[in-house]
C-alpha positions in Angstrom: 0.0 0.0 0.0 1.4 3.4 -0.9 1.4 6.3 1.5 -0.4 9.6 1.3 1.0 12.8 -0.2 1.0 15.6 2.2 0.3 19.1 0.8 0.5 22.3 2.7 -2.1 24.9 1.6 -0.1 28.0 0.6 -1.5 30.2 3.5 -0.6 27.5 6.0 2.9 27.2 4.4 3.2 31.0 4.8 2.2 30.8 8.4 4.8 28.0 9.0 7.5 30.2 7.5 6.5 33.1 9.8 6.5 30.8 12.8 9.9 29.6 11.9 11.3 33.1 11.4 9.9 34.2 14.8 11.1 31.1 16.7 14.1 31.0 19.1 14.6 27.4 18.3 14.1 27.2 14.6 15.3 23.6 14.6 12.4 22.5 16.8 9.9 24.1 14.4 11.6 22.5 11.3 11.7 19.1 13.1 8.1 19.3 14.1 7.0 20.2 10.5 9.1 17.3 9.1 7.6 14.9 11.7 4.1 16.1 10.8 4.8 15.3 7.1 6.0 11.8 8.0 3.2 11.1 10.4 0.4 12.1 8.0 1.9 10.2 5.1 0.8 6.9 6.7 -2.6 6.2 8.1 -3.6 9.8 8.6 -7.1 8.9 9.8 -5.4 7.4 12.9 -3.4 10.5 13.7 -4.5 13.4 15.9 -8.1 13.8 16.7 -11.3 14.7 14.9 -12.0 18.4 15.1 -14.9 19.1 12.7 -16.5 17.0 10.1 -13.8 16.1 7.6 -11.1 18.0 9.6 -8.6 16.6 12.0 -6.0 18.2 14.3 -2.5 16.9 15.1 -0.1 18.4 17.6 3.7 17.9 17.4 5.4 20.4 19.7 5.7 23.2 19.1 3.1 23.1 16.2 -0.6 22.2 15.8 -2.0 21.6 12.3 -5.5 21.1 11.0 -5.8 18.8 8.0 -8.2 16.9 5.8 -7.8 13.5 4.1 -8.8 12.6 0.5 -8.7 8.8 0.5 -9.5 8.7 -3.3 -6.4 10.7 -4.2 -4.5 9.5 -1.2 -3.7 13.1 -0.3 -3.6 15.0 3.0 -4.0 18.7 2.9 -2.8 20.8 5.9 -5.1 23.8 6.1 -3.7 25.7 9.1 -0.7 25.7 11.4 -0.2 27.5 14.7 2.5 27.5 17.3 1.6 26.2 20.8 3.3 27.3 23.9 
């Protein structure tokens, strides 16, 4: 079984860049984003928790993302990202 492709919606990607630029520990932000990509590429329906219909939320310190899953295209779209403290 092939994995899922993880796509960051451009505004979420922009927000991630701003979080990274503002971070004291940029490596932690980059590592969290990479871990989110890896986690969501396999069995994304089992990651995080249901937030709204069709939307899930996953926290990997220091980030939280909201994402949706398209099983037909085997694609995960990250719609938003924010930093948690």
